[in-house]
C-alpha positions as CSV (number, residue, x, y, z in Angstrom):
1,M,-14.7,22.3,3.2
2,N,-14.0,19.7,0.6
3,V,-11.3,21.5,0.0
4,N,-9.3,21.8,3.0
5,Q,-10.7,17.4,3.7
6,R,-8.5,16.6,0.9
7,K,-5.4,19.4,2.5
8,V,-5.6,17.9,5.8
9,G,-6.3,14.6,4.8
10,V,-2.9,14.0,3.0
11,I,-1.3,16.1,5.9
12,L,-2.9,13.0,8.4
13,S,-2.2,10.9,6.2
14,Y,2.1,12.1,5.7
15,V,1.8,12.3,10.1
16,S,0.7,8.8,9.7
17,L,3.0,7.1,7.9
18,I,5.8,8.9,9.5
19,L,4.1,7.7,12.8
20,Y,4.2,4.1,11.3
21,A,7.3,4.4,10.7
22,L,8.9,5.2,13.6
23,V,6.1,3.2,15.7
24,G,7.7,0.3,12.8
25,F,11.6,1.3,13.8
26,F,10.9,0.1,17.2
27,Y,8.3,-2.5,16.9
28,V,10.1,-4.8,14.4
29,P,12.9,-5.9,16.0
30,L,11.2,-6.5,19.8
31,L,8.1,-8.5,17.7
32,L,12.2,-10.3,16.3
33,K,13.4,-10.1,19.5
34,Y,10.3,-12.0,21.9
35,L,9.1,-14.2,18.9
36,G,12.5,-15.3,17.5
37,K,13.0,-15.9,13.5
38,N,11.4,-18.8,13.3
39,E,8.2,-17.6,15.2
40,Y,8.2,-13.8,14.0
41,G,8.6,-15.9,10.3
42,L,5.7,-18.4,10.4
43,F,3.7,-14.7,11.8
44,Q,4.5,-13.4,8.3
45,L,3.9,-16.1,6.5
46,M,0.1,-17.0,7.6
47,G,-1.1,-13.3,7.1
48,S,0.9,-13.9,3.4
49,L,-1.3,-16.9,2.8
50,V,-4.1,-15.5,3.9
51,A,-3.0,-11.8,2.6
52,Y,-5.0,-14.0,-0.8
53,F,-8.4,-13.7,0.3
54,A,-8.6,-9.9,1.1
55,V,-9.1,-10.1,-3.0
56,M,-12.2,-11.0,-2.2
57,D,-13.7,-7.8,-1.5
58,F,-13.9,-7.8,-5.7
59,G,-12.7,-4.4,-5.5
60,L,-16.1,-3.7,-4.4
61,S,-14.4,-0.5,-2.2
62,S,-13.0,0.9,-4.7
63,T,-16.3,0.4,-6.9
64,V,-18.2,2.0,-3.7
65,V,-16.2,5.5,-3.5
66,K,-16.7,5.7,-7.4
67,Y,-19.9,5.3,-7.8
68,Y,-21.5,6.4,-4.9
69,S,-18.8,10.2,-5.8
70,E,-20.8,10.0,-9.5
71,F,-24.5,9.7,-8.0
72,D,-23.2,12.8,-5.7
73,A,-22.4,14.7,-8.7
74,K,-25.7,13.9,-10.3
75,G,-27.5,14.8,-6.9
76,D,-28.9,11.4,-7.1
77,H,-30.3,10.3,-3.5
78,E,-32.0,6.7,-4.7
79,G,-29.3,5.8,-7.2
80,L,-26.5,6.8,-4.2
81,E,-29.0,4.8,-1.7
82,N,-29.1,2.4,-3.7
83,T,-25.9,1.8,-5.0
84,L,-24.8,1.1,-1.0
85,G,-27.4,-1.5,0.0
86,L,-27.0,-3.6,-3.7
87,A,-23.2,-3.7,-2.1
88,K,-24.0,-4.3,0.9
89,R,-26.2,-7.9,0.2
90,I,-22.6,-8.7,-1.8
91,Y,-20.4,-7.9,0.7
92,Y,-22.4,-10.5,2.6
93,I,-22.1,-13.4,0.3
94,L,-18.6,-12.8,-0.6
95,T,-17.8,-13.1,3.3
96,L,-19.7,-16.6,3.7
97,I,-17.7,-17.1,0.6
98,V,-14.6,-16.5,2.4
99,L,-15.4,-18.7,5.1
100,V,-16.0,-21.8,3.1
101,M,-12.8,-20.9,1.3
102,G,-11.1,-20.6,4.7
103,V,-12.1,-24.4,5.6
104,V,-11.1,-25.5,3.0
105,V,-7.4,-24.5,3.2
106,Y,-7.7,-24.7,6.7
107,F,-7.4,-28.6,6.0
108,N,-4.6,-28.4,3.5
109,I,-2.5,-26.7,6.0
110,E,-0.4,-29.8,6.4
111,S,0.5,-30.7,3.3
112,I,0.9,-27.7,1.6
113,F,4.0,-26.9,3.9
114,Q,4.2,-30.7,5.6
115,S,8.1,-30.2,3.7
116,S,9.2,-26.9,5.1
117,L,7.4,-26.8,8.5
118,S,7.6,-28.6,11.3
119,V,5.3,-30.1,14.1
120,Y,4.8,-28.0,16.3
121,E,4.9,-24.4,13.2
122,I,2.2,-26.7,11.0
123,D,-0.3,-26.7,15.1
124,E,1.0,-23.2,15.8
125,S,-0.2,-22.0,11.7
126,K,-3.9,-23.5,12.2
127,K,-4.8,-21.5,15.2
128,I,-3.1,-18.8,13.6
129,F,-4.8,-19.4,9.9
130,V,-7.5,-19.5,11.8
131,L,-7.7,-16.1,13.9
132,L,-6.5,-13.7,10.5
133,I,-9.3,-16.0,8.9
134,V,-11.9,-13.7,11.6
135,N,-9.8,-10.8,11.1
136,F,-10.5,-10.4,7.2
137,V,-14.8,-11.2,8.0
138,I,-14.3,-8.5,10.3
139,T,-12.5,-6.3,7.9
140,L,-14.9,-7.1,4.4
141,L,-18.3,-6.5,6.5
142,T,-17.2,-3.0,7.3
143,N,-15.5,-2.3,4.1
144,I,-18.9,-0.8,3.2
145,Y,-18.8,1.9,5.7
146,T,-15.3,2.5,5.3
147,S,-16.2,3.5,1.1
148,I,-19.2,5.7,2.8
149,I,-16.2,7.6,4.6
150,M,-14.1,7.9,1.7
151,A,-16.9,8.8,-1.0
152,N,-17.9,12.1,1.5
153,E,-14.5,13.0,1.4
154,K,-14.1,12.7,5.5
155,F,-10.8,12.4,5.0
156,I,-10.1,13.9,8.9
157,F,-11.9,11.3,10.6
158,I,-10.2,8.3,8.8
159,R,-6.8,9.3,9.1
160,V,-7.6,10.5,12.9
161,L,-8.8,6.7,13.2
162,A,-5.7,5.2,11.4
163,I,-3.2,7.6,13.4
164,F,-5.1,6.3,17.1
165,Q,-4.9,2.0,15.4
166,T,-1.3,3.2,14.5
167,M,-0.1,4.4,17.8
168,L,-2.0,1.8,19.9
169,Q,-1.8,-1.7,18.7
170,P,1.7,-1.8,18.7
171,F,2.2,-0.6,22.2
172,V,0.0,-3.1,23.4
173,I,1.1,-6.3,21.4
174,V,4.9,-6.1,22.4
175,A,3.2,-5.5,26.2
176,L,1.7,-9.0,25.6
177,I,4.6,-10.7,23.7
178,M,6.4,-10.3,26.9
179,M,4.1,-11.7,28.9
180,Y,3.0,-14.1,26.1
181,P,5.6,-14.9,23.3
182,K,3.8,-16.2,20.4
183,A,3.1,-15.5,16.7
184,L,-1.5,-16.1,18.0
185,T,-0.3,-13.4,20.7
186,V,0.0,-11.0,18.0
187,V,-2.8,-11.7,15.4
188,L,-5.3,-12.0,18.6
189,I,-4.3,-8.2,19.5
190,Q,-4.3,-7.2,16.0
191,T,-8.2,-9.5,15.5
192,V,-9.3,-7.4,18.6
193,F,-8.0,-3.5,17.0
194,N,-9.9,-4.3,13.6
195,L,-13.0,-4.5,15.5
196,I,-12.9,-1.8,17.7
197,V,-11.5,0.2,14.5
198,G,-15.0,-1.6,12.2
199,I,-17.0,-0.7,15.0
200,I,-16.3,3.6,15.8
201,K,-16.7,3.2,10.9
202,Y,-20.4,1.7,11.4
203,F,-21.3,4.5,14.5
204,Y,-19.8,6.9,12.5
205,S,-21.1,6.0,8.9
206,E,-24.9,5.3,10.6
207,Y,-25.0,8.2,13.4
208,M,-22.3,11.7,12.2
209,L,-23.0,10.8,8.4
210,K,-26.9,9.1,8.3
211,Q,-26.0,7.7,5.4
212,K,-29.1,5.0,4.5
213,M,-28.7,2.0,2.8
214,A,-31.8,0.1,0.8
215,V,-32.5,-1.3,-2.4
216,H,-35.1,0.4,-3.6
217,Y,-34.5,-1.3,-7.5
218,V,-31.9,-3.4,-9.1
219,D,-30.4,-1.9,-12.1
220,K,-29.1,-4.2,-14.5
221,K,-27.5,-1.7,-16.1
222,I,-25.5,-0.3,-13.5
223,L,-25.5,-4.1,-11.6
224,K,-23.2,-5.2,-15.3
225,S,-21.2,-2.1,-14.9
226,M,-20.4,-1.8,-10.7
227,L,-19.5,-5.9,-11.7
228,T,-18.0,-5.0,-15.1
229,F,-15.5,-2.6,-12.9
230,A,-15.2,-4.5,-9.9
231,S,-13.5,-7.5,-11.7
232,S,-11.0,-5.0,-13.6
233,V,-10.4,-3.7,-9.5
234,F,-10.4,-7.7,-8.5
235,L,-8.1,-9.1,-11.4
236,V,-5.8,-6.5,-10.0
237,S,-6.1,-6.9,-6.8
238,I,-4.9,-10.5,-7.0
239,V,-1.8,-9.1,-9.3
240,D,-1.1,-7.2,-6.1
241,Q,-0.7,-10.0,-3.7
242,V,1.5,-11.6,-5.8
243,F,3.7,-8.9,-6.7
244,W,3.3,-8.3,-2.6
245,K,3.1,-11.9,-0.5
246,S,3.2,-14.7,-3.2
247,N,7.3,-14.6,-2.7
248,Q,6.8,-14.9,1.0
249,I,4.7,-18.1,0.4
250,I,7.0,-19.9,-2.1
251,L,10.1,-18.9,0.7
252,G,7.8,-20.7,2.6
253,I,7.4,-23.7,0.9
254,I,11.5,-23.9,-0.7
255,S,12.9,-22.9,2.2
256,G,11.5,-22.7,5.8
257,T,10.5,-19.7,7.9
258,S,13.3,-18.5,8.5
259,V,14.4,-16.8,5.1
260,V,10.8,-16.1,5.3
261,A,11.5,-13.1,8.3
262,V,14.7,-12.3,6.0
263,Y,11.8,-10.9,3.2
264,S,9.7,-10.3,5.1
265,V,11.9,-7.2,7.2
266,A,12.7,-6.2,3.3
267,A,8.4,-5.8,2.6
268,Q,8.2,-4.0,6.2
269,I,10.9,-1.2,4.6
270,Y,9.2,-1.4,1.0
271,M,5.7,-1.5,2.4
272,N,6.3,2.1,4.1
273,Y,7.7,3.1,1.0
274,T,4.5,2.3,-0.4
275,P,1.8,4.8,1.4
276,L,3.7,8.5,0.7
277,S,2.5,7.3,-2.6
278,T,-0.7,6.3,-2.1
279,V,-2.3,8.8,0.2
280,I,-2.0,11.6,-2.3
281,Q,-4.0,9.0,-4.3
282,G,-6.7,7.7,-2.4
283,V,-8.2,11.4,-1.8
284,F,-8.3,12.4,-5.6
285,L,-10.9,9.2,-6.1
286,P,-14.6,11.7,-6.1
287,R,-12.7,14.4,-8.1
288,I,-10.8,12.9,-10.3
289,T,-14.4,10.6,-11.2
290,K,-16.5,14.5,-11.1
291,L,-13.6,15.8,-13.2
292,V,-14.2,12.8,-16.0
293,A,-18.0,13.1,-14.7
294,G,-17.8,17.4,-16.5
295,R,-16.5,16.0,-19.5
296,V,-13.2,17.4,-18.7
297,D,-10.1,17.7,-21.2
298,K,-7.2,14.9,-21.8
299,K,-4.9,18.1,-21.9
300,E,-6.1,18.9,-18.0
301,L,-6.2,15.6,-16.9
302,S,-2.6,15.2,-18.5
303,D,-1.5,17.9,-16.2
304,Y,-3.2,16.5,-13.6
305,F,-1.2,13.4,-14.4
306,I,1.9,15.1,-14.3
307,R,1.5,17.7,-11.5
308,I,0.8,14.8,-9.0
309,G,3.3,12.5,-10.5
310,R,6.4,15.4,-10.1
311,I,5.2,16.0,-6.3
312,Q,4.6,12.2,-5.3
313,Y,8.5,12.0,-7.5
314,V,10.4,14.4,-5.7
315,I,9.2,12.8,-1.9
316,L,10.3,9.2,-3.4
317,L,13.2,10.1,-4.7
318,C,14.4,11.7,-1.4
319,V,13.4,8.4,0.1
320,L,14.8,5.7,-2.6
321,L,18.3,7.4,-2.8
322,G,18.7,7.6,0.8
323,F,17.9,4.2,1.3
324,F,20.1,2.9,-2.0
325,I,23.4,5.8,0.3
326,F,22.0,4.4,4.1
327,G,20.4,1.2,3.5
328,K,22.7,-1.1,5.0
329,E,23.8,0.4,7.7
330,F,20.0,1.6,8.7
331,I,19.8,-2.3,8.6
332,A,22.5,-3.5,10.9
333,I,21.6,-0.7,13.1
334,W,17.7,-1.2,13.5
335,V,17.6,-5.6,13.1
336,G,21.6,-6.6,13.3
337,K,23.2,-8.3,10.6
338,D,22.1,-11.3,9.9
339,Y,18.9,-9.5,7.5
340,M,21.1,-7.7,6.2
341,S,20.6,-9.5,2.6
342,A,17.1,-7.6,3.0
343,Y,19.0,-4.2,1.8
344,W,19.4,-5.5,-1.9
345,I,15.6,-7.5,-2.1
346,A,13.9,-4.2,-0.3
347,L,16.3,-2.4,-3.3
348,I,15.3,-4.7,-6.2
349,I,11.8,-4.3,-5.7
350,M,11.9,-0.2,-4.4
351,V,13.5,0.7,-7.6
352,P,11.1,-0.6,-10.7
353,F,8.4,0.4,-8.1
354,T,8.4,3.4,-7.9
355,I,7.5,3.7,-10.9
356,D,3.7,3.1,-10.5
357,L,3.9,5.1,-7.4
358,I,5.0,7.9,-9.2
359,Q,1.8,7.1,-12.1
360,N,-1.0,6.0,-9.5
361,L,-3.3,9.4,-10.1
362,G,-3.0,7.6,-13.6
363,L,-5.1,4.3,-12.2
364,T,-8.1,6.6,-11.0
365,I,-8.4,7.9,-14.1
366,L,-8.9,4.7,-15.2
367,Q,-11.0,3.9,-13.0
368,A,-13.2,6.6,-13.6
369,K,-12.6,6.4,-16.9
370,N,-13.8,3.0,-17.1
371,L,-10.8,1.7,-18.7
372,Y,-9.5,-0.7,-15.3
373,G,-9.9,-3.7,-17.9
374,F,-6.9,-3.0,-19.0
375,R,-4.9,-2.8,-16.6
376,A,-6.5,-5.5,-15.0
377,K,-4.7,-7.9,-18.4
378,V,-1.3,-6.6,-18.2
379,Y,-1.2,-7.2,-14.3
380,L,-2.2,-10.5,-14.5
381,L,-0.5,-12.1,-17.0
382,S,2.8,-9.6,-15.4
383,A,2.0,-11.6,-12.3
384,I,2.3,-15.4,-13.3
385,G,5.0,-14.4,-15.1
386,S,6.5,-13.6,-11.9
387,I,6.0,-17.1,-9.9
388,I,6.7,-19.4,-12.2
389,L,10.2,-16.5,-12.5
390,A,10.9,-17.2,-8.3
391,V,9.7,-20.3,-8.1
392,I,13.0,-20.7,-10.6
393,L,14.8,-18.1,-9.7
394,S,15.0,-18.6,-5.8
395,K,15.9,-22.3,-5.4
396,K,18.7,-21.2,-6.4
397,Y,19.4,-18.0,-5.7
398,G,17.0,-17.3,-2.7
399,A,14.9,-13.8,-1.6
400,E,16.8,-12.5,-4.3
401,G,15.9,-14.2,-6.8
402,A,12.9,-13.9,-6.5
403,A,12.6,-10.5,-5.6
404,F,14.2,-10.7,-8.8
405,A,11.4,-12.3,-10.7
406,T,8.7,-9.7,-9.1
407,G,11.3,-6.5,-10.7
408,L,11.6,-7.7,-13.4
409,M,8.2,-8.1,-14.3
410,M,6.7,-5.0,-12.5
411,L,9.6,-3.2,-14.5
412,I,7.8,-4.5,-18.0
413,A,3.7,-4.0,-16.7
414,N,4.4,-0.3,-14.9
415,G,7.4,0.9,-16.9
416,L,6.6,0.2,-20.3
417,V,2.6,-1.2,-21.3
418,M,1.4,0.9,-18.9
419,N,3.0,3.4,-19.9
420,I,2.0,3.1,-24.1
421,F,-1.4,2.6,-22.6
422,Y,-1.2,6.1,-21.3
423,Y,-0.3,7.6,-23.3
424,K,-2.1,5.8,-26.7
425,I,-5.4,5.4,-25.6
426,V,-6.0,7.6,-22.4
427,G,-4.8,10.8,-24.0
428,I,-2.1,11.1,-21.6
429,N,1.1,12.7,-22.2
430,I,4.2,10.8,-21.7
431,P,6.8,12.3,-22.9
432,E,6.5,15.4,-21.3
433,F,5.9,12.9,-17.6
434,W,9.3,11.8,-18.5
435,L,10.7,14.6,-19.4
436,Q,9.3,16.1,-16.2
437,I,10.2,13.3,-13.9
438,F,13.9,13.8,-15.6
439,K,14.1,17.5,-14.3
440,I,14.2,16.5,-10.5
441,T,15.5,13.4,-11.2
442,L,19.4,15.4,-11.9
443,P,19.4,17.8,-9.3
444,G,18.1,15.0,-6.5
445,C,21.6,12.9,-7.4
446,I,23.4,15.5,-5.9
447,P,23.8,14.5,-2.3
448,I,24.7,10.9,-3.6
449,P,28.7,11.8,-4.2
450,L,28.9,13.7,-1.4
451,S,27.5,11.0,1.2
452,F,29.2,8.5,0.2
453,M,32.4,10.4,1.2
454,L,31.3,11.6,4.3
455,K,30.4,7.5,5.1
456,R,33.5,7.2,4.5
457,L,35.1,9.7,6.5
458,Y,33.2,8.9,9.3
459,P,31.8,5.4,9.1
460,I,28.4,5.4,10.6
461,N,28.0,2.4,13.9
462,N,25.6,3.8,16.0
463,F,21.6,5.0,15.5
464,S,22.5,8.8,16.0
465,G,25.5,9.0,13.3
466,L,22.3,7.1,11.3
467,L,20.7,10.2,12.1
468,I,22.8,13.2,11.5
469,E,24.4,11.9,7.8
470,G,20.9,11.1,7.1
471,L,19.8,15.0,7.8
472,I,22.7,16.2,5.8
473,Y,21.5,14.7,3.1
474,V,18.3,15.1,3.7
475,F,19.5,19.3,3.4
476,V,21.7,18.4,0.4
477,Y,18.5,17.1,-1.2
478,L,16.4,19.7,-0.3
479,G,18.7,22.6,-1.4
480,S,19.7,20.7,-4.6
481,I,15.4,20.1,-5.8
482,W,14.6,23.8,-4.3
483,V,16.9,25.6,-6.7
484,L,17.3,23.4,-9.6
485,G,14.6,21.2,-9.6
486,L,11.0,22.4,-8.7
487,N,9.2,24.7,-10.3
488,D,7.3,28.2,-9.4
489,Y,3.5,25.9,-8.6
490,E,5.8,23.8,-6.5
491,K,7.6,26.1,-4.6
492,N,4.1,27.6,-3.8
493,L,2.9,24.8,-2.0
494,L,5.3,25.3,1.0
495,I,5.3,29.1,-0.2
496,K,1.9,29.9,0.7
497,P,1.1,28.6,3.3
498,L,4.7,29.6,5.5
499,K,3.1,33.0,4.6
500,K,0.5,32.5,6.2
501,I,1.9,31.1,9.2
502,I,4.1,33.8,9.3
503,N,1.3,36.8,9.1
504,K,-0.6,34.9,11.9
């Protein structure tokens, strides 16, 4: 059943991503239409500020999944319950800290943004901030139940719940902002939905999984190990917020909400790009943890790393090259030509980030091997470099300069330093990995000249034209990858399910 849960979980994750992308295609333009550029920028700016509070999870979600899987593999139910009990108490403490920090930031919002926001915008930002903090507290208090569900590998339930929220929430928001066109309306609806989803996770964990949480004893060794691991994940979480949210705050302070709105459109694009890879990594954490606990050899882990990385790359390369070819036309049709600079911002981020995405199974391996600390240190240094460079470049080059700073630091951290670490310390065959990636890249690039020639002959002016030429590109890409890029194992991943369907 676990294998089916993983497979169906991955499939449902991609269904969720497709739905999220489709809903977002209509949702974001409607938000821009009814809220306006400044109000939308204000909403995104406050969201970026509160996102820094997300690091107060301190990596406990990943930590709970890791130690839950370890105790489950050993059949130690008391240790499992004890881990959950300790984590729950820690979450209560973190919630209190978040509330205190929220109060401090709330009373300093005016001084932070007084040079770039109007009096009205500052007043609205305070209201939005309060609601977003409430939203995050709900998430923090229900994270323990999310971890329990993931550790039990109930991926079908968690993905179906995500699909429910993805589909219904935007429709409610759009219906209400037509009557009350304020950023505050959006945040209020998000908070209500977050509360509903949190309650559902609680009841599922308590009454369906019947998972007990109790502190039977305080094992200092386990507690220290948990906190050490969690602190490493915590540092990486800080860096993630720097990479994904600090540029919007910097631009908000320097340039105002309209520039933030343009950058947020680009962020919407590359954040949709990210889960195409991470959904596969998420379902493999319990499996990798058990493999490491069973002392599997380096070659098997390396083969796993390469195999999953190639599958991820086939999907990501299709989207990356498609955006490179059709991105400008897509943005013009989607949100209008006023946001055209979002094309370059998104592309600058997506290219170096692809390296991290096709190697994110390595993060799972690092977590399982308790080697996450090195990545945390590397990313912390790269975060500091990104902030300094973004402040310097954004003053002269605006949003594109901030994006370049982020992209450059990601390239150094992901493309250089982490690859050396994977190769030298973890024992993953990185030269073979990149050779296998190269074998996919060449056939994947075949549609590029053909697509540009087609665009020249038949310029894209509407959605139907974009859809037709996009589908032609996808078919040519898949054909060239199938013939020249995929190996027998990867082809069988598609052929076997099709045979089963045909034979029924």
